[in-house]
C-alpha positions, 0 to 999 in steps of 0.5 A: 500500500505504501509503495503504491502511494509513493508511486502515485505521488511521484507520478503526479508530482511535477519534476523539479526544474533548475532555474539557477542559470536563468536567474544568473542571466537576469542578474547579468542583464541587471548588472551590465545594463550598459551593454544595451537597453532591453528595448521595446519592439513597438518602437521598431527595436528587438526587445529582450524578454525578461519575464520568466513565463514568457521566456519559457514559452518562447524557448518551447516554441523555438525548440519545436521549430528546430525539431521541425527542421530535423534536430533531435529534441535534445539538440533543439532544447539545447539550442533554444535555452535562454541564458549565458550559453558559454563563456571563457577568459575572453568571450561570453555567448549570450542567448536572449528571448526576444520580440521582433518589431513584427511582434513575432518571437524567437531567440537571438544570440550575441557575443560579448567581449569580457573586457567590455563588461567594465563600463569605465573602459573600452576593450580595444583600440584601433590606430590609423598611423600616418607618417610625415610624408602622408603615407599610411602604415599597415600590417601584413598579417595572418588572421586565424579566424579567416585562415588567410593573409590580410592587410590591416591597420594596427589594433589590439586590446587594452590591458587591465589598468591601462589608459586608452591612449597608452594602449594606442601608443603601445599597440602601434609601437608593438605592431609597427615600431611606429612612435606617434606624437599626437592622436586624434579621435576619429570615432567608433567602429562596430565591426560585426554588429550582427553578432558581436557587441564590440564598439572599438574607438579608432584614432589617427596617429601622427607618426614621428619616427619608427624603430623595430617592432616588438609584436606579441607572440600570438600575432602573425605579423610578417611585416608592414607596408607604407601606402599613399591614400590613393594606393590604399583606395586602389587596393580596396577597389581590387580587393587585395594588395600585391605584396611579398610574404616570406619571399613570395609575392602574394595577393593579400586581402584588403577588406579591413572595416576598421581601415575603411572607416578610419580613412572615410572619417579622416578624409572628411575631417581633412586629416589626410 
């Protein structure tokens, strides 16, 4: 009899749900409110939903949609779960339940640089180095993310406790060996606003002299080039620059969004 009662109780009792990850997510949204507003879909924005019951409904609907597309139930539920999906020393992967301007609902992911959690500092900085002859100094480097060679303006992260200006001077010196006497603010770049939350300040650096660089061990910079503004523009039109890398002539991609933005603003401000 006792066994029957226990079995009946276990059958009709709702399973205990661990909501700790969701409450951690809510706390994250509250503490780091400088990362962006929750928004209102009626204003044409993508609104983040924070009411738990509504979030659960959106998760369930999203999971069912994924299952219709062929995912297993486990995959679909994992891929629909709202909260901090993953994190490491450098990045946080966050999935929000949202209402789109159309009024429909779903989930939307965003990638956040851990350094941007500090509301008092920027995470990294970009520099457009221009020498006394008006030539622009650019890096020839290999980028792991796209597995290819690229032409880019110097940029890098701001170290803990480092001012933005000191970071700009250090990154410029480390990557190109250039020493700038003056920096002028150009604006902020959002290099991949569809996924990554980064807003990167960009400066024009007036280069006085150069010495050997002291690049970070994790960087694959094989050298630099000094190009006139017209030469940079011509390379953008072609999509590449012909340069020598490891004693071999190569066509190297020139599609750097930081550089194109910096050139546009610097021209408008008549700095180059």
